[in-house]
N, C-alpha and C positions, 0 to 999 in steps of 0.2 A: 648488629647484634640480634640474633634470632631468639625471641623470648616466648614464642607461641608455636603450637603444632596443631594440625588439623585433626578432626575425628578419624579421618581415613588413615592418617599417619599412625595414630595410636592403635587403631584396629590391626594394622599390619604388623605391629611390634608388641602386641599385648602380652604375649607369653615369653618374651625374651627375659632371661634370668636376672639381668642387672637393672630391669625397669621396675620402678615402683609407682603405683597410681595412688593418688590421695584425693579423697572426697572431702570438700570443705563447705558443703551446703550448710547454710545458717540463716536464720531470720531473727532480727533483733526483737520483734514483737512476739516471738514464739521460740525461745531459746532451745527447746527440746525437739523442735520440728525437724531440724537437719539430721540429727541422729536417728529419729524415728523413720524418716524417709530412706536413710541409708540402710537401716535394718530391713526395710521392705524391698528395696531394689537399688542396686548400684552396679557400676562397671566391674566386671570380674577382676579379682585380685586387689581391688581398692581397699585401702585402709581409711578410717574416718579420723579427721582432725578437726576438733571443735574450737571455734573462735575463742570462747571463754576459758575452756579447760586446758587447751593445748597451745594456743597462739597468743595468749594474754597472761599477764601476771595479775594477782589479786588487786582489786582497787584499793586506793587510799586517798588521803586528802589531795595529793597532787599526782600527776602522771596520766590523767585522762581516764576516759571510760574503759579503754582497753590498753592498759599499760604494757609497754614492751618488757618482757622478762629479761633478766641479765643473761649474758652469753652462756654461762655454765648451765643455767636452767634450760635454756633453749637446746643446748647440746644433749642434755639428758633426755629431754622430751622427744627429740628426733631419734635418738638412739633406742629408746624404749619402743618407738613405733617401727623399728626395723630399718631405719635409714642410716646410711653411712655416706661419707664424702665420695665414695666410688660408684654410687648408684646414680642412674638417671631417674629424674622425678618428673612426672606429669601430674598436674593438679587441675581439678575441675570443681565447679560449684553449679548452682542453678540461679545465680544472682548477678548475671552479667560480668562474671569474672572478678567481682570485688573481693571476695574472701580468698579465692585462689591467688589473687595478686598479693594479698597480705602474706600468705605462706611463701609465695615466690620471693617476696622481698626479704623475709626472715632467713630463708635458706641462702639467698645471695649475700645478705649481710654477714652470714656465718661463713662465707668463703666458698660456698658450693657453686660450681660452674656449669653443671648440667641439669638445670631445672627449667621447666617449661609450663606454660599455662595452656590448657586445652581450649582451643577456639570454640566459640558458641557456648554450649553448656550441656548438662546432663539431659535435658529435654531434647536437644537436637540429636544427641547420641541415640536416645530411644526412638525418636521419630524416623531416624535413618534405618531402623530395624536392626541395629547392632546389639550384640548380646548384653544381657543384664542378669543379675543373680541376687539372691538374698543370702548366699553363703559367704561367711566372713573368713578371710584368710588366716592361717596360723602365722602369727607374727613372732619372728625370732629376733630378740633384741640384738643390737649391734653397738659398736662404739662409734659415735659421731664426734669427730675431732673439731673443736671450736677454733675457727680462724676468723674472729670478728674483724669487720672492716669499718673502723671508726669514722672514716671519711664519708660514710653513707648516712650518718646521723647528725642532726642538729638538735641540741638540747635546749631547754627553755631559756637558759641564760644567754645562749648565743642568739636565739631568735629575738630575745629582748633587745640585744645590742643592734641587730640588723633592723628591727622594726624602728628603733629610734633613729637610726641613720637614714632609713628610707623615708620616714614621715616628717622628719625635721624640716621645717620651711617648705613642706610639700615638694621636695626634690624628687626626681625620678630615680629609678634603681641604678642608673648609670652615671648620675651626676654626683659631684662632690658637694659637701656642705661647707661653704666658705673656706674650702681648702683644708678643713680640719681633718678630713679622712683621706688625704692624699695617700695613695699607695694601698688603700684598702681594696679588697676584691669587689668587682662589680657583682651585685647580688640581686636576684629576683625572688620575691616571696609569693608563692602561688597558693591560693585558696581553692580547693577542689570541690567545694560544696555547690549545691544549686544556687543560682544567682540570687534568688529571693532571700536565701539565708545569708549569703555574703553581704547583701545590702542591709540586712537587719530588719527586713519587712516581716519575717516570720522566723521562728526557731522551733523545729519539730523534735529535737532531741535534747538540747541543753538548756540551762537555766537563764542564759543571757544571749541576746541576739546581736549580730554585727560581725566584724572581722578584725583581724590583727592589723593595726595601722601600717600602711605601706604595701599591703598585699594586693595583688591583682587576681582576677577570677578566671579560672579555666575549669568548667564543670567536667568532672571525670567521665561522665557518660558520653561526652562529645568526642572522645577518642575512638568510639565504637561505631560500626556500621549498624544498619537496622537489623541485620542478621546476627549481630552480637559478636562479630569478629573485630579484631583490631583493624583500624583503617590502614590503607596503604601508606607507604613511606611518603609519597607525594601529598596525600591528603593530610597526614600528620605534620608535614613541613608547612603546609598552608595554615593549618590550625594553630600552630605555635609560631607563626611568622612574627618577627619582631623581637623574639628572644635572642639575646646574644649567646652564641655558642661558647664563648669564653667565660660567660658569667657563671657564678655559683648560683644554683637554683635550689631553693628550699621549698618543699611541697608539704602542705598540711590539709586536713579535712576536719571532721568532727572529732574523731578518736584514733586517727592513724590507720584507718582501714581503706576507705574509698579514695584516699590520696594515692594509694599504691598503683592503680591503673595508670594514673598520670606519670608516675615514675617509670613504669614499664614502657609506656609510649615514648617518653623522652629518651630513654636508653635505646629503644628500638631504632631511633633515627640519629643516634650518635652523640647525644648530649652526655658528656662524661661526668661533669661535676654536679651531680644531682643528689640532694640530701632529703631525707624524710624527717619531719618533726613528729616523732611518734605520739606524743601526748596530744598534739594538735589543739583545736579550739577548746575542747573540754578541759585540757590542762591549762591553757592560757587564762581562762576565766576563773580558775581556782585560786588565782592570786588577785586579791582585792585591789592591789595597787596598779594592776595593768590597765592601760588605756584601751578602750573599745571604740572602733571606728564604725560608722554606718554610711550608707550611700556609696556613690562611686568615688574612687580616688581621683584627684585632680592633679 
């Protein structure tokens, strides 16, 4: 499954009529910076999609720091941005592909099949001497048909059940618990945050440190090369070695954003049953009754 395209691929097709380019640059510590940088300079024809305004629902008690909007709201947002199911979409950011992957996941979740992340980032595009502009395109709203794929999502109730099954008596993700869950799908719960956050040694974004019991750690940046491209299939196979291809894989991070590059990478090498827990750690800790694990899983 090809989920990325090169900057040369985009340059060659930049003005094809069915191609839409989306700029998702964003910085959590400076929420206005992405749009400001877009206004100053962006890839020609690119529209701007803001993490908070366009790719998240308003925050509430539960749902995490960047809640997933409902399908109808997502469809209206993409339609207002001039996107339809018939368009090809190429998405970029300047953040190692993290926010681009969030939009990629949302479009894929909505049933879009021609969506790609630009390898490397906007800075690489500029450094290559490719064209940039400060002109903003005229956006003609379209109808975006919602075709949500519920198999791509794990909600908090389901993650709670999985966590209990994985952590009870410290069983592995592929072992049964005293036969009580015979017939239940094999499940792996992946935490995509930095290892120190997974261990509970520090927490840079949320109010509580640790991880969801039963989760294993695969830091999302480890799927990238030093140049910022997705690693080769062989490298990704080695990185995810040990994961059962028949297993159900649930991926989370802090707020459902940096988990998305792991989803992209897993899908790239043929893992089919991959789900995102959109609320992620920030949603998990919003429930006082939830258990928090620290240290390595044994």
